N, C-alpha and C positions, 0 to 999 in steps of 0.2 A: 436574538435567536442564533444559535451556533451554526456556523457554515461548515459543511463537510464536503470533501471531494473524494470520489471513488474513481480511480484511473481505469481506463478501458483501452484495449488494443486487441488485435487479432491473436488468437490462440491463448486468450486469458482462460484460466481455470474457471469454468462457468459458475460453480457454486461460490467460489471465492470473490467473484464480482457481485453476483446477484444477492447473496445473503446479506453482506454488509450494506449494500445499497438499499434494500428493502427494510432491513431491521432498523437502520438509523433513521429512515423516513418514518417508520412506525413510531419511533420515539419522539417524533415531532421536530427533528433537526432539519435545517435547510440543506438537504442532501442532493448533490448533483453528480453527474458523471461527465468526464471529458476524455477525449481521444484526439489523436493527431488531426483527424478530419471528421466532418459531419457526414458520415456514411455508415453503412452497416458493417459490423465486425462479427465474424464467426468465432465462437469460443472453442476451446480445445475439445469439449464434449459435444459440439455441434449446435448449441443454441446460438441464436443470432440476436445481437444487441445493437441499438443505435444510441450514441451518446447524446446527452442534453446539450453539450457545447463542444467546440473544438478547443484545443489547447491555446491557440492564439487568442481566443475570446476570453480566457480566464487567467492569462499569464500575469496580470497585474493584481489579481485578487489574493488577499491573504485569507487562508482558511483556518478554522480552529483545529481541524484534523484532516489528514490526507490518508486514504486507505490505498495500499499498494497490493492488489491481488497477485496471485502467482500464475502458474502455468508457464507458457513460453513468452508471454507478453513482456515480462520484465527485461528480457534480453533485447527487445525492441526499444523500450523506454530508455535503457542505459546508453543506447547509441545516439540519443537525441539530446544534444547539449542543453537545449532550452529546458527540457524536463529535468535533467540532472541539476541544473542551476536552481530550478523551482524547488526541488526537494531540499537542496542544500540551504536555501534561504529560509524555508519553513523550519528547518532544524535550528538555524541560527536564531530565529525568533522564539524558539522554545515551543513551537506548535507541535501537536501530537502527530506522529507518523506511525501508522499501524501497517505492518507488512506480513504477508502470508506466503508460506511455501517457498517459491523462488523469488518472491518480492524483494528480499534483501539484496539481490543482485543490483537493483537500482540504488539502494542505500550505500553499497560498496562504491559504486561509481560516483556517488555524490560525496564520498569521503567522510561519512558520518558514523562509521561503525568502530573505528579504532578505539580500543579501551572500553568499549560498551558491551553490555550483555545483549546478545542478539542470537536468536535461533532461526532455523529455516529447515527446509527439506534436506534430508541427510546428504543428498547428492551435491549440495553447495557448502557442506561443512568446511572443506578445505579452502574454498574461496573466502569464506568468512574469516577463518583462522589466518589465512595469508594476508587479509586486509587489516588484521589486528583486532578483530572482534573477540570478545570473551565468549566462546561457544561452549555450551555444556550439554546440548542435545535435549533440553527440556521441551515439553510439549508447547509451552508458550512462556515468554519472559517479558518483563517490564524493566526498563532502565530509563527513569525519568520520563522524557517525552516519547521514547521509542517503545512500541509494543510489537512483538513478533510471535508468530505461530508456525508450526511445522507443516500443517496440512488442513484440509477442510474440516475435519473432526475437531482438531485442537484449536481452530479459530473460534469456535463457539464460546469457550470461557474468555478468550482474549477480547472478543467483541463485547461480551458482558462487562469486562473491565473498562473497555473504551467508553461505553455508555456511562459508567460510573464516573470516569475522569471528566467527561464532558459535562456532567451534572454538578461537579464540585464547584 
C-alpha cells in the first residue's frame, strides 16, 4: 500500500490540507498527516486540525508521496531544518512531492527547484524564478516527481494526476 504524507502547520490553507488528505484516503492510500507537534493547529480559514503524528515520529519513514499545502504554513516549514532535509531526501529518492499555492517555498529552501518546472501562487513567482525554477504561471505543472499547483481550484487536476502517478 502506498504511503502518503500531508504536511500540517498553523495557518495552512484549510482546503489545501483537507482535500488531499481526504481524497488520498478515499483512494485507499495509507495517508497520514504530520506537524511539528501533536497539538491542534488552526488553518488560515479558521478550521482546526490535529495531526496524526509529529514530525519527530515520522522523520525516518520514506513516503511514496508528500503533499505540501499552501497558506502561510510553508513559511514555517522552511524555517525547520529537519523538514527541509526531509523534503530534500524524498526528492533525492525520486519520491513524489506535490505542492500547492505557497508550498513551493519549502521546495525552494530544500534546493530542489533549480532547472525544474514549478508553479505556485503568483505572489511567489519571483521567489521561484530567483531560485532557478522554470516558472510559466500554468495552473499546475508536472516535472518528473514534482507536481505543483497555483491555488485550491487548480489543485484539483493536480491531485487527480497525483492519484494516477501513485497507481502507475
